[in-house]
N, C-alpha and C positions, 0 to 999 in steps of 0.2 A: 420416325421415330416410332417402335411399336406403341400401342397403348397401355401394354403393359409395363412398359418402364417407368421407372420412378423419377420425378424432377429432381434433379440435386441442386437442392435448394439449402441455406443454411439460416436458421431461424436468426431473427433480427438481435442485436444487442450480444451474440455471442460470434467469438472467431475462431479461424483456424491459423496454426502458426506452422508456416513452411521452417526446413532448418534456418533459414538466414535471419530470420524473425527469431525463432525460438532460441537459437544459441546467443544470439543480440542481447534477449530479454535474460537469458541465464546468466550472463556477464554481471546485470543490474542486479540479479537477484543475489549472486555469491558475494559480491560488492556489500550489500547492505549487509547480509547475514555477517559477512566479517564484522563490520562497525558496532552492530548490537554485540555479537560474542565479546567484542573489545570491552565493552561496557558492564561485563558481567551477565548478562541474560543467556539464561539457560533453556535449550530448545526441546520443546514437549509438541506432539501432535494430539489432534483431536478429530473424532466422524466431522464428516459433512453432511449428516443425516442428525439430527433431534427431533424429541418430542416436540410437537407444538408451542405444548404448555411450556416448555423451557425456554425455548426461543421467546416470545412475547405475548402468547397468547391471542389466538385469533381474532377478539376485538379490539385490540389495540391498534394504534395508529402505525406502529413499527410490524404489526401481524400483517397489515394489509399489504406489503411489498414483499411477504415470504413466499417461496415457490413451497406449494404444500403438494405433498406426494402421497401416496396408498398409504393406508391404514396397516399396521402389522396385524399380525394373526389374532392378537387380543383386542384389537377394536382401537389402538391409541394412534391418535393422529400425528401423523410424522411431517417434517417439514426439512427443507433445506438452510443451513445457517446462514444467515446474512451478515454476520461479524464472525470475530474470532474471540470477542470479548465478553460474550454471554457465556459460550464454552468454557471459558477461563472461569467465570464462577459458577458452574456448576462442578470442575474440577477441584475447585477449593471445598465446596460443601462436602464434596464428597471422597477428599482426602485429608481429613485432620489430623493434625500433628499429635502424636502419642507421645509423651518424652517418657514412657517407662519403657517401650518398645522400639524408640527410635525408628516410628514410620510415618509417612503421612507429610506433608507439605509443612515444612517450619516458617513462620512468617518471620520479618518481613522475607518476600521472596522475589526475583526477579525472573520472567520467566519470555521467550519467545515465542512466536507461532506463527506459519505460513502455510498457505495454501488457497484452494478454491473458494469463494465465496460468491452467494447469489441473490441477486435482487429481483424483483418484478417490478421494475421502473420503466418508464420508457427511454430507449436509448438514445443517445444525443454523442456528441464529439467528445470522445475521451472518456464517456461514460457507458459503460455493458451492464448486461444483465447478470454476465459471468465475468469474475474480474480474481486477478490473484492479489493478494494481500498479504503483509508482514506486518505483526504486534509485537510491540515491546512494553510492558507493563510492570509494575511494580506495587504488590500487593502487602499489604500489613502495615503501612505507616502511613501518619496524616501531616508527616514533615513538609514542609516546603520545599526540601532539598530534593524531595523525591519529583516535584514538578519541575525545579528547575532542571535536574539533571535530565528529565524527561526534554524539555526544551533543546539543552544542549546536544543530548544525542539526535534531535532534528535536524540542528544546524551541522553536527558532525558527517550526519550520513549524507547529506546532501552535498558538502564541501569534498566529501570522498568519492563521490561520483562526479567530480569535476565540475560542479556547477557554483556560479558566483553571483549571477543575478538572481535573489530570491529573499523574501520577507516572511518572517515567523510571526503573524498576527496574534496576540494575546487579549483575553478578556476573563472576566471572573462570572459565573451565576448566580453567585449571590447578588450581584449589581442586578443582574437582568431580574433577578427571581424581584427585589424591590422595585423596579420599575414597574413590574404588573402589579406589584402590590397598591402604589401609590396611582397606579392608573384606576384603581377602585372598581376593579373587575368583581362581578358577583354572578350567584348561579341565573339562568336565564331559562326558567322554566324546568323542561327536562335538561336542558344542558346546563351541565356542573361547571363550574369556575376553572377547575384543572383544564378541562377541555378548551375553554376559551383564550386562558394562559398559552396553553399547547398550540394553541393557531397562531396567537401573537407571535411565539419563537420562530413559529415555523415561516412566519409573513418576514420577519426580521432577517431570517436566515436566508433571503432570497435576495438580499440587495446588491452581492455583485453580479445576480443575475438580470435582474430588471432595474436595478438603481433606485435611490432613495425617494424621488418623488411618487413610485410606482409604490413603493412599498408604504409610503403615507397614506396613498388612496387607499391600499387593501387593508389598514388599519382601522381606515374609518366607516369600510364598509359595513351596511349594513347585512343582517343574517337573511339567509335564502334557505331553499330546498337543497342545491347544492352545498352550499356551506351554513348549516346550521350554526357552527362555533365560530364565526365573522367577529372580530372584536370587537367592532361597532362602537371604537371610542369616540369620546366627547371632542370639543374642539382645544378645551383646556388641556386634556391629557397629549392628546398628538402633537399639539405646541411643547410640551416638555419634552415628548420623547425626540421631536424634531432637533430641539437644542441639545439633547443627548449625543442625539447620531451625528451631529457637527461639530462637537469640541474638537480643536484644532491646537497644535503645538505639538511642542518634544512631549516624550510622555510621563515626565515628571510634571511639566504644564497641564496635560488633560487630566491627571489624577487627580490634581488641586481642583480644576474647575468642577471635576466628575462630584468631588468631595462637597463643594457649593450647592450641587442641584439636589444631593440627597444629605443635607445636613440637617443631623439628627436621626437618620436612618440607620438604626444599629449594622442590619445586615447587609447592607450596601457598603459603609464604610467598614465592616469586616472584611469585604471583599477589596475593595481600594487598599486597604493596608496588606492583602497578601499578595498583590500585584507589586506594591513598592516593596516587599521582602524580595521577592522575585527579582527584581530589578538588579536590588543590591548583591544578590548571591552572583547573579550573569554577570555583572563586573569583575567579581573576583575570577570567574572563570575564562574571563578576556572575551567574551563573545561581540563581534564587532555591533556597536550599538545600532547602525545602519540597518542591522539585519532583524531588529526587534520593533517591533509597532504595537501600541496599545490602540487596540480596535474595538471601539465599545459595539460596534453591530455582531460581531463575531458571536455565536449563540451556540453553533454547533446543532444539528436538526435533532440527534437521536435524544429521547425523553431522558435517558439516564444520568447526565451529566450534573455535577453539584457543586462544583468550585472552578478552576483554572481550566478553559478553555484555547485552543491554538488551532489554528490551522497556517499553511504556508502555501505562498503563491511565488510560481516564477513570473517575475516582473516583466520578462520580456516574451512570455506566453500565459496570459491573466485568463486568458477565455478557456483554460481549462480548467479552473476552478482550484479549489485544493488540493496538493498531492500528498500533502503529508500533514494528519490532523491528530487530534486527541483531547485528552484533558481527564479530570479529575472524576472519579465515580465512585463516591462512599456508600452507597445504599445499593447498588446492583445486586452484591451476595446475600443480602439481608433475605431477599425472596426464598433463596434455597436453603439457608443455614439458621433463619429467624434470627439472627445477629449481624451487626454490619460490619464488612472488614473494608477498611479505607483503601482504595486502589486508585492509580493515575497511570495513562499511559498513551501512546501513539499508535498510530498506524499509516503505512503508505500502500496506496492504490498503485499498484508495482504497473497494471497495465495504463492506468492511467498517466502515471509519470512517463512511461514508455509512448505513447503517442506525443504527451509534450515534448520529447525529447526528439522524436522524430521530425515533428514540426520543426524544430530547432534545427534540425540537422547534426544532431549530436549523436546519433546512432550509428555505429558501424555494421554494416552488413555483408562486408565484403567475404566473411567465412558463411560458406554454406553447407560445411559437412564439419564431422568431426576427424576426420580422417589426418593424419600428420603427415604419414610417408603413405605414397601410393607407387606400387611397382606397376610400371608401363609394360604393356602386354604386347609386345615387336614381333616375337618368333611365335607363332601358334604352336609348332612343334616342341617348344622347350617350355609348354606347361607345366609340367612336371619340377622345373630349375622353379618358374617364378612362384609356386607353392611352397616351395622350402625357402626361397627368400623372404616371403609374406610370413611364414610359420616363424621364422629365425626374428624377425623382425617383433613380432609380436610378444613374444618369449622375452624380451626384452623391455616390455610394458610400454611399448609404442601402439598406438591407435595405426594398424597397418591394415591399406585394401589394394587388392590385385583389381586393376581395372579390368571390366568386363566389354566395354567397348567393342563393337564388332569390326570397326573400322582399324586396324592395326599400323596404318602407318604411324612414323613417330609426331608428324604435322597434329594429327588427331589425336591421338592418345595425348600429347605435351596439351594441347588446348585445352582437353578436357578435365585433365589436372588441374589446370590454370584456371578456370571458370570455377570449378569446385572449392578453391581456396586452400588446397593442403600447403605445408609448409615444405617438404621436400618429396621429390621423385626419383625414384631408383631406376636406371636405364641399363636396361641388361639386352642389346640388341646382338647383332651377326658379329658386329666387329668386335665388341665386348666379349662373347662367347668364346671366340678364338682366341684371344688374349686371356680369357679366364680373369677378367676384371668386371667391376660395375663402375658405372658414372654416376653420383650423387649430385644432385641439384638442389641448392637451396633458394627456392622461390623467392624469399623473403630478402636474403641478402644478394640475390643473384650470383650468386659462385657455383664452382662446378667442379666437384675433386672426383679423380681416378682414382679407384684403389683394387687391391687385388680382392678375388671375390671372398677367399676365406678371410679379409682383414674386414667386411662389413660391416660385424657384429662392433667390432673394435671401434670403428668411426662415431659409430651411433653410440656406445657408451661411452664416448669421451664427449 
């Protein structure tokens, strides 16, 4: 190899998708999009690049995972979006509704968005630095009906993908906030109370990854240079958290026990009441009770959640973590608009879901081309005829391809088409040329039909 050659290596946490993978993922995306639209979510698109200040600010915890890119000519710092939610808040701020002119976004508003997002995290199984995300959010209503519909959307989406073994775990950040308050956390020198509480939530969010015992140890950990905001909770507080995290029973029973732990704590009781109301609404929607689980360990890592939080786990592939998550975030738009707009939504990490489905053997990669009909090139001296046939098929709206394989034997041409996963092949060899016919082979149905050359259009039109 020449010393001038560049080593062909892909950065970690990024993926190449060859046709079989791309087309298999595309089916999932189209299926999800269909379900989202079925619930009345209208599509929008936002740029992958935002101002760093818009995304989170460089000094925030979320900001540490942002991919920063060079500043623009005005010196403003830019970054790649880490989710589709912050751009939604910006869109709402820049498109206020004008009742006189009938312009802007009228609330409540249901929007869906999809595209690549970027996070500077350590790549793991099913976790990437660049991944495809699909969001559905409802802006402009505090009604728990919106939270309920979000949970129903999550259940319906996975059901429409043919999945059965999954659980949607729900909790409420009001309960978690109360847990932090009863822990007696206060400022610790330069480390503010809010930073310690955020660290506490981040530790709780790792239960599925490291287990409850290790989480408890991290909650007790003393501050260090590496972790100045370590919770350092006392034994009494840790015992209370342990009791909270190990609550068992049916959903209503868990809520009752949780109510006893937070007796007299108004914010927690409010969160418990919201979960009870959502469960009642879900009954009306006839969601399978076994699919919904109150899980008090669910906190969601991002800072902006204020109420209901949800995570979906595939029970036969739990190592992939949450494949569909979300929650209520009523304060996010406030940093742009000056007034809070209540919002709730959910997000599918398509690439993580794809990795989980691939692990479960539920991804069909038999199709490695978009070609529907392949014209086999069996007689090179008839290239003009083959081009005419291909043109006719394309005029009918079919994805048609003329084989460019150099080996023009029938066996090689046919095996090539079969390997590509096309639906039909058109055979126009020496015998067919003599009779002025074509053979059309349906590879899926394994049927072969001979028609007159001039009736080729008629066959495919039917």
